[in-house]
C-alpha positions in Angstrom: 0.0 -104.3 -104.6 1.7 -105.6 -101.6 -1.3 -106.2 -99.6 -3.1 -108.1 -102.2 0.1 -110.5 -103.0 0.6 -111.3 -99.0 -3.9 -112.2 -99.3 -2.5 -114.0 -102.2 0.1 -115.9 -101.2 -2.1 -116.3 -97.7 -4.5 -118.2 -99.4 -2.4 -120.4 -101.5 -1.0 -121.4 -97.8 -4.3 -122.3 -96.4 -5.2 -124.2 -99.6 -2.3 -126.0 -99.7 -2.6 -126.9 -95.4 -6.7 -128.0 -97.1 -5.3 -130.6 -99.5 -2.2 -131.5 -96.9 -4.4 -132.1 -93.8 -1.6 -131.0 -91.2 -3.2 -131.2 -88.2 0.0 -131.1 -86.0 0.3 -127.5 -86.7 1.2 -125.7 -83.0 -2.0 -123.3 -81.5 -1.5 -119.6 -81.9 -3.1 -117.3 -80.6 -7.0 -116.9 -78.9 -7.2 -120.7 -79.9 -5.0 -121.7 -77.3 -5.7 -119.6 -74.4 -9.3 -121.1 -75.1 -9.0 -124.3 -75.6 -5.6 -125.1 -73.2 -5.5 -123.0 -70.6 -2.4 -123.0 -68.2 -3.6 -125.3 -65.7 -5.5 -127.8 -68.0 -1.9 -128.9 -69.2 -1.3 -130.0 -65.4 -4.5 -131.4 -64.6 -4.2 -135.3 -66.1 -0.7 -135.5 -63.8 -1.6 -133.3 -61.1 -3.7 -135.9 -58.9 -1.1 -138.4 -59.5 1.6 -135.4 -58.4 -0.3 -134.7 -55.3 -0.2 -137.9 -54.0 3.0 -139.2 -55.2 5.6 -136.1 -54.1 4.3 -136.3 -50.2 4.8 -139.7 -50.2 8.0 -139.4 -51.8 9.5 -136.6 -49.8 8.7 -138.6 -46.7 9.8 -141.9 -48.2 13.2 -139.9 -48.7 12.9 -137.9 -45.5 12.0 -141.6 -43.4 15.0 -143.2 -45.8 17.7 -140.6 -45.0 16.5 -140.8 -41.1 16.7 -144.6 -41.0 19.9 -144.2 -42.9 21.7 -142.1 -40.4 20.1 -143.2 -37.3 21.7 -146.7 -39.1 25.3 -145.7 -39.2 25.0 -143.8 -36.0 24.1 -146.8 -34.5 26.9 -148.7 -36.2 29.0 -146.2 -34.9 28.3 -146.4 -31.5 28.5 -149.8 -31.6 32.1 -149.2 -33.2 33.4 -147.2 -31.0 31.8 -149.5 -27.8 33.9 -152.3 -29.4 36.9 -150.4 -29.9 37.2 -149.5 -26.5 36.5 -152.6 -25.2 39.3 -154.2 -27.9 41.5 -151.6 -26.9 40.8 -151.5 -22.9 41.2 -156.0 -23.1 44.9 -155.0 -25.0 45.9 -152.6 -23.2 45.7 -155.1 -19.8 46.7 -157.5 -21.3 49.9 -155.4 -22.4 50.4 -154.3 -19.1 49.5 -157.5 -17.2 52.5 -159.5 -19.3 55.0 -156.6 -19.0 54.6 -156.3 -15.7 54.1 -159.9 -14.9 57.9 -159.7 -16.0 59.4 -156.8 -14.6 57.5 -157.7 -10.9 60.6 -160.4 -10.2 63.6 -157.4 -10.9 62.0 -154.8 -8.5 63.5 -154.4 -5.0 61.9 -154.7 -1.9 63.3 -150.9 -0.7 61.7 -148.7 -2.7 58.8 -150.6 -4.5 55.7 -148.6 -4.7 57.9 -145.8 -6.7 59.8 -148.7 -8.7 56.3 -149.9 -9.6 55.1 -146.7 -10.9 58.4 -146.3 -13.2 58.4 -149.4 -14.0 53.8 -148.7 -14.7 55.1 -145.5 -16.9 57.7 -147.5 -18.8 55.1 -150.6 -19.3 52.0 -148.2 -20.8 51.9 -148.4 -24.8 51.5 -146.0 -26.8 47.7 -143.7 -26.3 47.3 -146.3 -23.1 46.0 -143.6 -21.1 44.2 -140.9 -23.7 40.1 -140.9 -24.1 40.6 -140.8 -19.9 41.8 -144.6 -19.5 42.9 -145.4 -15.8 45.5 -147.3 -14.8 45.3 -149.2 -11.3 47.8 -152.0 -10.3 46.9 -153.2 -7.0 48.7 -156.1 -4.4 47.5 -159.1 -3.5 45.4 -157.8 -0.9 43.5 -155.5 -3.6 45.0 -152.2 -2.4 46.1 -149.9 -5.2 50.2 -149.8 -5.1 50.4 -147.5 -8.4 48.3 -145.9 -11.2 48.2 -144.1 -14.2 47.7 -141.3 -14.7 49.5 -140.6 -11.4 46.7 -140.6 -8.8 47.8 -140.3 -5.4 44.6 -140.1 -4.0 43.9 -143.4 -4.5 46.9 -144.9 -3.5 46.1 -147.4 -0.5 42.6 -147.3 -1.1 40.9 -151.3 -1.7 40.4 -151.7 -5.5 36.5 -152.7 -4.5 35.8 -149.0 -3.5 35.8 -148.4 -7.3 34.6 -151.3 -8.8 31.8 -152.5 -6.0 31.8 -155.2 -3.9 31.6 -158.3 -5.1 32.7 -157.5 -8.7 33.2 -160.3 -10.8 35.9 -159.0 -12.0 37.5 -159.4 -9.5 37.2 -162.4 -9.2 37.5 -164.2 -12.8 40.0 -161.5 -13.9 41.1 -161.9 -17.7 38.0 -164.2 -18.5 35.0 -161.9 -17.1 36.4 -159.5 -19.6 34.9 -155.9 -20.4 31.8 -154.9 -17.6 30.3 -151.7 -17.1 30.5 -150.3 -13.5 29.2 -147.1 -11.7 30.8 -147.9 -8.6 32.8 -144.1 -7.2 32.5 -142.8 -10.6 30.0 -139.4 -11.5 28.8 -142.0 -14.6 29.7 -144.9 -16.1 32.7 -146.4 -17.2 34.1 -149.7 -18.8 36.5 -152.3 -16.7 38.3 -154.9 -17.2 40.8 -156.7 -14.4 43.5 -158.9 -14.6 45.2 -161.1 -12.5 49.5 -161.0 -11.9 51.5 -163.4 -10.0 54.3 -162.5 -6.8 54.0 -159.4 -5.1 51.2 -157.5 -7.2 47.6 -158.5 -7.6 46.2 -157.3 -10.2 46.0 -154.5 -12.8 42.6 -153.1 -13.7 41.5 -150.7 -16.6 38.4 -148.1 -16.3 37.4 -146.0 -19.1 34.2 -143.1 -18.9 31.7 -143.5 -20.8 31.0 -140.0 -21.1 34.5 -138.9 -22.1 34.1 -142.2 -24.6 31.0 -141.3 -26.7 31.8 -137.2 -26.4 33.0 -137.4 -29.9 29.9 -139.7 -31.5 27.6 -137.7 -29.3 28.9 -134.1 -30.8 27.8 -136.5 -34.2 24.9 -137.2 -33.1 24.1 -133.5 -33.1 25.4 -132.7 -36.4 23.4 -135.2 -38.0 20.6 -134.2 -36.1 20.7 -130.4 -37.2 21.4 -131.4 -40.6 18.5 -134.6 -41.2 16.7 -131.2 -39.6 17.4 -128.8 -41.7 16.5 -131.3 -44.6 13.7 -132.1 -43.4 12.3 -128.8 -43.3 13.7 -127.9 -46.9 11.3 -130.5 -47.9 8.4 -129.9 -46.5 8.2 -126.0 -47.5 9.3 -127.5 -51.2 5.8 -130.0 -50.7 4.3 -126.6 -49.1 5.1 -124.4 -52.1 4.3 -127.1 -54.7 0.7 -127.7 -52.9 0.5 -123.7 -52.7 1.2 -123.1 -56.1 -1.5 -126.1 -57.4 -3.6 -124.6 -55.1 -3.5 -121.5 -56.5 -3.6 -123.1 -60.4 -7.0 -124.6 -60.0 -8.2 -121.9 -58.2 -7.3 -120.2 -61.4 -8.6 -122.8 -63.5 -12.0 -122.3 -61.3 -12.2 -118.4 -61.8 -11.4 -119.6 -65.9 -14.3 -122.9 -65.7 -16.7 -120.3 -63.4 -16.3 -117.4 -66.0 -16.2 -119.6 -69.2 -19.6 -121.5 -67.2 -21.2 -117.6 -66.9 -20.5 -116.9 -70.8 -22.0 -120.1 -71.4 -24.3 -119.6 -69.7 -25.4 -116.2 -71.5 -24.6 -118.1 -74.4 -26.7 -120.8 -74.1 -30.1 -118.0 -72.7 -28.9 -115.8 -75.5 -29.4 -119.3 -78.3 -25.7 -118.0 -79.7 -21.8 -119.5 -79.7 -18.6 -118.1 -79.9 -16.1 -119.1 -82.7 -12.7 -118.6 -83.8 -11.0 -119.5 -86.8 -7.2 -119.5 -87.8 -7.6 -118.8 -91.4 -4.1 -119.6 -92.3 -4.3 -123.1 -90.1 -7.9 -123.5 -90.5 -8.8 -124.4 -87.2 -11.8 -123.7 -85.7 -12.5 -122.8 -82.0 -16.3 -123.2 -80.6 -17.5 -122.1 -77.5 -19.8 -125.2 -75.4 -23.1 -123.3 -76.3 -22.5 -123.8 -79.8 -21.9 -127.4 -79.7 -25.1 -127.3 -77.5 -27.2 -125.2 -80.5 -26.1 -128.1 -82.7 -26.9 -130.9 -80.5 -23.2 -132.4 -80.3 -21.4 -132.8 -77.1 -19.2 -130.0 -75.6 -15.4 -130.8 -76.4 -11.9 -128.9 -75.5 -10.8 -129.6 -78.7 -10.0 -127.8 -81.9 -12.0 -128.3 -85.3 -11.0 -129.1 -88.0 -12.0 -127.5 -91.5 -13.0 -130.5 -92.8 -15.8 -130.9 -90.0 -17.0 -127.7 -89.9 -17.5 -128.1 -93.9 -19.3 -131.1 -93.3 -22.3 -129.9 -91.0 -22.9 -126.5 -93.5 -25.4 -126.9 -96.2 -23.9 -126.7 -99.8 -26.4 -124.4 -101.0 -25.7 -121.7 -98.2 -22.3 -121.3 -97.9 -18.9 -122.1 -98.8 -15.9 -122.0 -96.1 -13.4 -122.1 -98.7 -14.7 -119.6 -100.8 -15.1 -117.3 -97.7 -11.6 -117.7 -96.5 -10.0 -117.0 -99.4 -11.9 -114.3 -100.0 -11.4 -112.9 -96.6 -7.8 -113.5 -97.4 -7.2 -111.8 -100.6 -10.0 -109.5 -100.1 -8.7 -107.3 -96.9 -12.5 -107.7 -95.9 -12.8 -107.3 -91.9 -16.0 -108.1 -91.3 -18.1 -111.0 -91.8 -22.4 -111.3 -91.9 -23.9 -114.2 -93.2 -26.8 -116.6 -92.7 -26.8 -120.2 -93.6 -27.4 -123.5 -91.9 -25.9 -126.4 -90.3 -27.2 -129.6 -89.7 -28.0 -130.4 -86.1 -27.3 -134.2 -84.3 -30.7 -135.2 -84.9 -30.5 -134.7 -88.7 -32.3 -131.1 -89.2 -31.2 -128.0 -90.2 -30.3 -125.3 -88.0 -30.4 -121.8 -89.4 -27.2 -119.9 -88.0 -26.5 -115.7 -88.2 -22.3 -115.6 -88.2 -21.0 -112.0 -87.4 -17.4 -111.8 -86.8 -14.2 -109.7 -87.8 -11.0 -110.6 -89.1 -8.4 -109.7 -85.9 -4.7 -110.1 -85.9 -3.0 -110.6 -83.0 0.1 -108.2 -82.0 3.4 -110.0 -82.7 1.4 -113.2 -84.8 0.9 -112.7 -88.7 -1.9 -115.4 -88.8 -5.1 -113.8 -88.7 -8.6 -115.2 -87.1 -11.9 -114.8 -87.7 -13.0 -114.3 -84.2 -17.1 -113.4 -84.1 -20.6 -114.9 -83.1 -23.2 -117.9 -84.1 -26.8 -117.0 -83.0 -29.4 -119.2 -84.0 -31.9 -117.6 -86.0 -34.3 -120.9 -86.9 -37.1 -119.6 -85.1 -37.1 -116.2 -86.8 -36.7 -118.0 -90.0 -40.3 -120.7 -89.2 -41.9 -117.5 -88.0 -40.8 -115.5 -91.5 -41.8 -118.6 -93.2 -45.1 -119.1 -91.1 -46.0 -115.6 -92.1 -45.6 -115.8 -95.7 -47.6 -118.9 -95.5 -50.2 -117.2 -93.5 -51.0 -114.6 -95.9 -51.3 -116.6 -98.7 -53.2 -118.7 -96.1 -55.0 -115.9 -95.3 -55.7 -114.2 -99.0 -57.0 -117.6 -100.1 -59.2 -118.2 -97.4 -60.6 -114.5 -98.2 -60.9 -115.0 -101.5 -62.5 -118.2 -101.0 -65.3 -117.0 -99.0 -68.5 -116.6 -100.7 -69.0 -112.9 -99.1 -67.6 -109.6 -100.4 -64.4 -108.5 -98.0 -62.2 -106.1 -97.6 -59.9 -104.1 -95.1 -59.3 -100.9 -94.0 -56.3 -99.5 -92.2 -56.3 -96.7 -89.6 -55.8 -94.0 -92.5 -58.9 -95.2 -94.2 -56.6 -96.6 -96.7 -56.8 -100.2 -98.4 -54.8 -102.8 -97.3 -56.8 -106.0 -99.8 -59.9 -106.9 -100.8 -61.5 -110.2 -102.6 -62.7 -110.4 -105.9 -66.6 -110.5 -104.6 -65.9 -106.7 -103.1 -64.1 -105.8 -106.7 -66.9 -107.0 -108.6 -69.8 -106.4 -105.8 -68.7 -102.3 -106.8 -67.1 -102.7 -110.2 -63.9 -101.9 -109.5 -60.9 -101.4 -112.0 -57.8 -103.1 -111.0 -55.7 -99.8 -110.3 -58.0 -99.1 -107.0 -57.8 -102.1 -105.3 -54.0 -102.0 -104.7 -52.6 -101.9 -101.2 -52.6 -98.0 -100.3 -55.5 -96.4 -101.7 -57.7 -94.5 -100.2 -61.0 -95.4 -99.3 -62.4 -92.2 -101.3 -60.5 -93.2 -104.5 -62.2 -96.2 -104.2 -65.8 -95.2 -103.7 -65.0 -92.6 -106.4 -64.1 -96.0 -108.8 -67.0 -97.6 -108.0 -69.6 -97.9 -110.6 -72.3 -99.8 -108.6 -74.0 -97.1 -107.1 -75.6 -97.8 -103.7 -79.2 -96.2 -103.1 -78.9 -96.1 -99.9 -77.1 -96.9 -96.9 -75.6 -96.6 -93.3 -73.0 -94.3 -92.5 -70.0 -95.6 -94.1 -66.5 -96.1 -92.8 -65.5 -92.6 -91.5 -68.0 -91.5 -89.4 -67.6 -91.2 -86.0 -69.1 -93.6 -83.8 -68.8 -95.2 -80.3 -69.5 -98.3 -81.6 -67.0 -100.4 -83.0 -68.6 -103.0 -84.8 -72.3 -102.2 -86.9 -74.0 -103.8 -89.1 -76.3 -102.3 -91.8 -77.9 -103.2 -95.3 -77.5 -101.5 -98.3 -79.6 -101.3 -101.8 -77.9 -101.1 -104.6 -79.3 -99.8 -108.2 -79.4 -103.0 -110.5 -82.5 -104.2 -107.0 -79.7 -106.6 -105.0 -79.3 -106.4 -101.5 -76.7 -106.2 -99.2 -76.0 -106.9 -95.7 -73.0 -105.2 -94.6 -71.0 -105.7 -91.3 -68.2 -103.9 -89.7 -65.7 -104.1 -86.8 -63.2 -102.2 -85.8 -59.5 -103.8 -85.5 -57.0 -103.5 -82.4 -54.4 -101.3 -84.7 -57.6 -99.0 -85.5 -58.2 -100.4 -88.8 -62.2 -101.4 -90.3 -63.0 -105.4 -91.7 -65.8 -104.7 -94.1 -68.0 -107.8 -94.8 -70.8 -107.8 -97.6 -73.5 -110.9 -98.1 -76.4 -110.6 -101.1 -79.5 -110.7 -99.0 -81.5 -110.4 -102.4 -83.2 -113.6 -101.6 -83.5 -113.5 -97.6 -85.3 -109.5 -98.4 -87.3 -111.9 -101.2 -88.3 -115.0 -98.7 -89.3 -111.7 -95.7 -92.5 -110.8 -98.6 -93.0 -114.2 -98.2 -92.5 -114.4 -94.4 -95.4 -111.7 -94.2 -97.4 -113.9 -95.5 -97.0 -116.4 -93.7 -97.4 -114.7 -90.2 -100.7 -113.5 -91.6 -101.5 -117.5 -92.0 -99.9 -117.7 -88.5 -102.5 -115.7 -86.8 -105.5 -117.9 -88.0 -103.4 -121.0 -87.0 -103.1 -119.8 -83.7 -106.7 -118.9 -83.2 -107.1 -122.4 -84.3 -104.8 -123.1 -81.2 -106.7 -121.2 -78.5 -109.3 -123.5 -79.1 -107.2 -127.0 -78.7 -105.7 -125.9 -75.9 -109.2 -125.3 -74.0 -110.4 -128.8 -75.2 -107.1 -130.3 -73.8 -107.5 -128.4 -70.7 -110.4 -130.4 -70.1 -108.8 -133.8 -71.3 -106.5 -132.8 -68.7 -109.2 -132.6 -66.0 -110.7 -135.9 -66.8 -107.4 -137.7 -66.5 -106.7 -136.3 -62.9 -110.4 -137.9 -61.9 -108.7 -140.9 -63.5 -106.0 -140.8 -61.3 -107.8 -140.3 -58.3 -109.5 -143.6 -59.0 -106.9 -145.3 -59.7 -105.2 -144.4 -56.3 -108.0 -145.8 -54.3 -108.5 -149.2 -56.7 -105.0 -149.5 -56.1 -105.5 -149.2 -52.4 -108.3 -151.8 -52.2 -106.0 -153.7 -54.4 -103.4 -153.8 -51.7 -105.8 -154.2 -49.2 -107.2 -157.1 -50.8 -103.5 -158.6 -51.3 -102.8 -157.8 -47.5 -106.2 -160.1 -46.2 -104.9 -162.9 -49.1 -101.4 -162.8 -47.0 -103.2 -162.9 -43.9 -106.0 -165.8 -45.0 -102.6 -167.8 -46.0 -101.1 -167.8 -42.8 -103.8 -168.3 -40.8 -105.0 -171.1 -43.7 -101.5 -172.4 -43.8 -101.7 -172.4 -39.5 -104.6 -174.8 -40.0 -103.0 -177.1 -42.4 -100.1 -178.3 -40.3 -102.2 -179.3 -37.3 -103.8 -182.4 -39.3 -100.7 -183.0 -41.5 -98.7 -183.6 -38.8 -101.4 -186.0 -37.4 -101.1 -187.4 -40.9 -97.1 -187.6 -41.0 -96.9 -188.7 -37.6 -99.3 -192.2 -37.9 -97.5 -192.6 -41.8 -94.6 -193.1 -40.3 -95.9 -195.5 -37.2 -97.5 -197.7 -39.7 -94.9 -197.6 -42.4 -92.4 -199.1 -39.2 -95.1 -201.4 -38.0 -95.3 -200.1 -34.6 -98.4 -201.8 -33.7 -97.9 -204.6 -35.8 -97.7 -205.8 -39.9 -100.1 -204.1 -41.9 -100.3 -207.5 -43.6 -99.4 -206.9 -47.3 -96.7 -205.0 -48.8 -98.9 -202.3 -51.0 -100.2 -200.7 -47.3 -96.3 -200.1 -47.3 -96.0 -198.3 -50.0 -99.1 -196.7 -50.1 -98.5 -195.4 -46.4 -94.1 -194.1 -47.6 -96.6 -192.2 -50.5 -98.9 -190.7 -48.0 -95.6 -189.6 -45.8 -93.4 -188.1 -48.4 -96.8 -186.5 -49.8 -97.3 -184.9 -46.5 -94.0 -183.9 -46.4 -94.3 -182.2 -49.6 -97.4 -180.3 -48.3 -95.6 -178.9 -45.1 -93.0 -177.8 -46.5 -95.1 -176.0 -49.1 -97.3 -174.7 -46.7 -94.2 -173.6 -44.8 -93.4 -171.6 -48.0 -96.6 -169.8 -47.9 -96.6 -169.5 -44.5 -92.6 -167.7 -44.8 -94.1 -166.1 -47.9 -97.1 -164.3 -45.8 -94.9 -163.4 -42.4 -92.6 -161.6 -44.9 -95.1 -159.8 -47.3 -97.2 -158.9 -43.6 -94.1 -157.6 -42.3 -94.6 -159.9 -39.6 -91.1 -161.7 -40.0 -88.5 -161.0 -37.2 -85.3 -161.4 -37.7 -83.0 -162.7 -34.7 -79.6 -161.1 -35.2 -76.6 -162.2 -33.6 -72.8 -162.3 -34.7 -72.3 -165.7 -36.3 -69.5 -167.9 -38.0 -70.8 -168.3 -41.4 -68.2 -170.9 -42.4 -69.7 -173.0 -40.3 -73.5 -172.3 -41.6 -72.1 -173.1 -44.6 -71.1 -176.5 -43.8 -74.3 -177.7 -41.8 -76.6 -176.5 -45.2 -73.9 -178.6 -47.7 -74.2 -181.7 -45.1 -77.8 -181.4 -45.5 -78.4 -180.8 -49.4 -75.3 -183.8 -49.5 -77.7 -186.8 -49.5 -80.0 -185.5 -52.6 -76.8 -184.4 -54.1 -75.4 -188.0 -54.0 -78.4 -189.9 -55.0 -78.2 -188.1 -58.3 -74.1 -188.3 -58.0 -73.3 -184.1 -58.4 -70.5 -183.3 -56.0 -71.1 -180.2 -54.4 -68.0 -178.7 -53.5 -67.3 -175.5 -50.9 -64.7 -172.9 -50.2 -65.0 -170.5 -47.5 -62.6 -168.0 -46.0 -61.0 -167.8 -43.0 -62.7 -165.4 -39.8 -65.7 -165.4 -41.7 -68.4 -163.4 -38.9 -71.8 -162.1 -40.1 -74.0 -160.4 -37.7 -77.8 -161.9 -38.8 -80.5 -164.2 -38.0 -78.7 -167.9 -38.3 -82.0 -170.2 -39.1 -82.4 -167.3 -42.3 -79.3 -167.7 -43.7 -79.7 -171.5 -43.4 -83.0 -171.2 -45.3 -81.5 -168.6 -48.3 -78.2 -171.4 -48.9 -80.3 -174.4 -48.9 -83.2 -173.4 -51.0 -80.3 -172.2 -53.4 -78.3 -175.2 -53.3 -81.6 -177.0 -53.4 -82.4 -175.6 -56.7 -78.8 -175.9 -58.2 -79.1 -179.5 -57.1 -82.5 -180.2 -58.6 -81.8 -178.2 -61.6 -78.6 -180.3 -62.5 -78.3 -183.2 -64.5 -77.4 -186.6 -63.4 -73.3 -186.1 -63.2 -72.9 -182.6 -62.7 -71.0 -180.5 -60.3 -71.7 -177.6 -57.8 -69.7 -175.6 -56.1 -69.9 -172.4 -53.1 -67.6 -170.4 -52.5 -68.0 -167.6 -49.9 -65.3 -164.7 -48.8 -64.6 -160.9 -48.1 -65.0 -158.0 -50.1 -63.5 -154.3 -49.5 -63.6 -152.6 -52.5 -66.6 -150.9 -51.4 -67.8 -148.7 -48.7 -68.6 -150.9 -46.3 -67.2 -154.6 -45.4 -69.5 -157.7 -47.3 -69.4 -160.9 -47.7 -69.6 -162.5 -51.1 -71.4 -165.9 -52.0 -71.0 -167.7 -55.6 -73.8 -170.4 -56.3 -72.5 -172.4 -59.5 -73.6 -175.3 -61.1 -73.7 -176.7 -64.6 -77.4 -177.1 -65.1 -79.8 -176.0 -67.7 -79.4 -172.9 -67.3 -82.2 -170.2 -67.6 -83.5 -167.6 -69.9 -82.9 -163.6 -69.4 -86.5 -162.7 -70.1 -87.0 -165.6 -66.8 -84.8 -164.3 -64.9 -86.4 -161.4 -63.0 -89.8 -163.1 -63.1 -88.5 -166.2 -61.2 -88.2 -164.0 -57.7 -91.7 -163.6 -57.8 -93.9 -166.0 -55.8 -95.1 -169.0 -57.2 -93.9 -168.4 -60.0 -91.7 -171.4 -61.9 -89.9 -171.1 -65.2 -91.7 -174.2 -67.3 -89.7 -176.4 -69.6 -89.1 -180.6 -70.4 -86.6 -180.6 -67.1 -88.6 -178.6 -64.5 -92.0 -180.0 -65.5 -90.7 -183.9 -63.6 -89.8 -181.8 -60.7 -92.5 -180.5 -58.3 -92.1 -177.2 -56.1 -94.3 -174.3 -54.6 -92.2 -171.7 -56.8 -91.7 -169.6 -53.6 -87.7 -171.0 -52.7 -85.9 -168.0 -55.2 -88.9 -165.4 -53.5 -88.1 -166.2 -49.7 -84.8 -165.9 -50.8 -84.2 -162.9 -52.1 -86.6 -161.4 -49.2 -84.5 -162.8 -46.3 -81.3 -161.5 -48.2 -83.5 -158.1 -48.4 -84.4 -157.9 -45.1 -80.1 -158.0 -44.0 -79.9 -155.4 -46.3 -78.1 -157.3 -48.9 -78.4 -158.1 -52.9 -78.8 -161.3 -55.2 -77.5 -161.2 -58.5 -78.5 -164.4 -61.2 -76.1 -164.9 -64.4 -77.1 -167.6 -66.6 -76.5 -169.3 -69.9 -79.1 -172.1 -71.1 -77.4 -175.5 -71.6 -74.4 -174.4 -69.2 -75.4 -173.0 -66.4 -76.5 -170.6 -63.4 -74.5 -168.8 -61.2 -76.0 -166.5 -58.0 -74.4 -164.4 -56.4 -75.5 -163.3 -53.1 -73.8 -159.9 -51.4 -74.1 -159.4 -47.3 -73.1 -156.9 -45.4 -71.3 -158.0 -42.5 -73.3 -155.8 -40.0 -76.9 -155.4 -40.8 -77.9 -151.7 -41.4 -80.6 -150.6 -39.0 -82.9 -149.0 -41.4 -83.0 -151.5 -44.7 -83.3 -150.6 -48.2 -84.2 -153.5 -49.7 -82.6 -154.2 -53.8 -84.5 -155.9 -55.9 -82.9 -158.8 -58.1 -80.5 -158.5 -60.9 -80.0 -160.6 -64.1 -76.9 -160.9 -66.3 -77.1 -162.8 -69.5 
């Protein structure tokens, strides 16, 4: 009864605490140990203390040393100044008194009387602190001393003060000086001159005796300072030792906590400590990580935790109230908490209520395990089971699954319908024998059934049912030792099999016909072989004829060049009137026509001769290292006159250091033919551009030349045949221009001989771009490549 009342009181106190949100309560128990370690409270101030305490101690020691040094210095100066003042005052007093009494001193016994007068004239404590008083006559000899020193009488005063001492010359005006003559240590001295028979009075005081008390004070202060500094250093060492020890303890704590957190992280679980009376909760870092939250070394409030839990799974307030009222000590619950990304995470909390000795407030201490994967796997398993059942149900075959003890696991409705089984016989766990005994569909013939001893894990057989249907039954053993049986209705296949047998007989007859047809085909194949041989012979004859044609063209072109040269030469002589005027301008016009026609015919013959040499394989290239840019410049100058006549701009862009190994004349002919075609088929006012550059994208270094014009363009179907000898594309523009049709063919052949390639891209009405690719070094074995056309 008393415990129930105490639990109710604790529950009411817990409810009041939640309503008032009094978070300022002090921490107790394990929460304080986990959230606030001993060194943690000094963590914020410890770096400042580590820097400030040594500095403050050094400043204190330096200040103390400076103060005592200054005090001792002031005492030294004060002692020194007091000694000087005393010497001056005593000397002044003695000089005045001895001067007053000197006249009264008798001649007889002068020294004795002077000694007595000196003793009577001494002020109090005049001879203390080791002061010596010396009275000298006019000759500088000592005649009286105080205290009495008979060994000094008669000696010159200069023996004590030193020769050439300014004290003996200037007297009182010299003040108090430091001397070292006839003494073991330094001493202060002052001299005052007297009148009459006395010459001077001198006072000496040893520095060693004067500063003996000051040195004792210095020793005492040094001893005190060393002791104080030692104590301060010991305190600093103690502080650092204690701080280091606390830091090591905290590091041990941090390492231990890190290991625990690592183990918890690997295990996907976290620790918590819930102060049920105050509603404050401590979480380990692993618990924060499971929820995707940044770890905090702080205590969480009840409201923060409640906001994260799913309201349908758990009510923390009800749980705490129940634990306090009923006295239950263990908790094992599964619930969802919101992840930082907004998703829900399933946790399983296992904890126990514990009260610490001497503390009445109970704590719920335990762990939370992430069971999201288990929940997802269970859900996936349920979903997979439902999907499997739906899939089995939707298939057209009869399906049944048996376990290792030949008991039914599942089957579909087709299996039940096939064997006409009642619902009670298809429950999971029903033995195979009972299922078969309940079957109402008779099997006329079948292979061995389930349970037969066989080494083959899978088998297939046909079953003939009493109603005339046929089944193809396939059985396969599962990994756990069970069997999967699938029955397919093959009645239609069996009926088709009979038809196939009839078709087979028909096929046999067809095969016989095919044998006869094959014999005919073999005869035709033999005929085709003979035709192929004849074709090969005719092709060889055609090639020989083509070779003869090329040789004939070469020979006839050579024969035609001689008369043409004469025609061209004589027409030039007649046109220039070298041997006199022709008489009529019409003759000059005829001479010009003869000269132009001869030139044109000579160019055609040269092209035919070059083409014939190329086709006959007699064209030899004279390869050399040349500057391709210079070749481009020469060609552009040659073609510029023809371009100027049509007001066509010809521009060239060549990269630097374009070196090429090839035939210079062949390269000029290639570029000249391509540029001439570009100028020829470009209308007036158009533009032609030539660019040459390096291309290092391939395996070998190459030079790429692009010749672009704004001419009439070429149809796609005409591009390939343009490169054939004597071929021209007929259109309204080309009909007005003469030509042999060998320019592109010669250019392409020369490019092939250099191991290069030529590509033509053209658009009708917009222009043409011819791209020539040449290897920097001509290969030894040239494999000519064909022309490529691109629209």
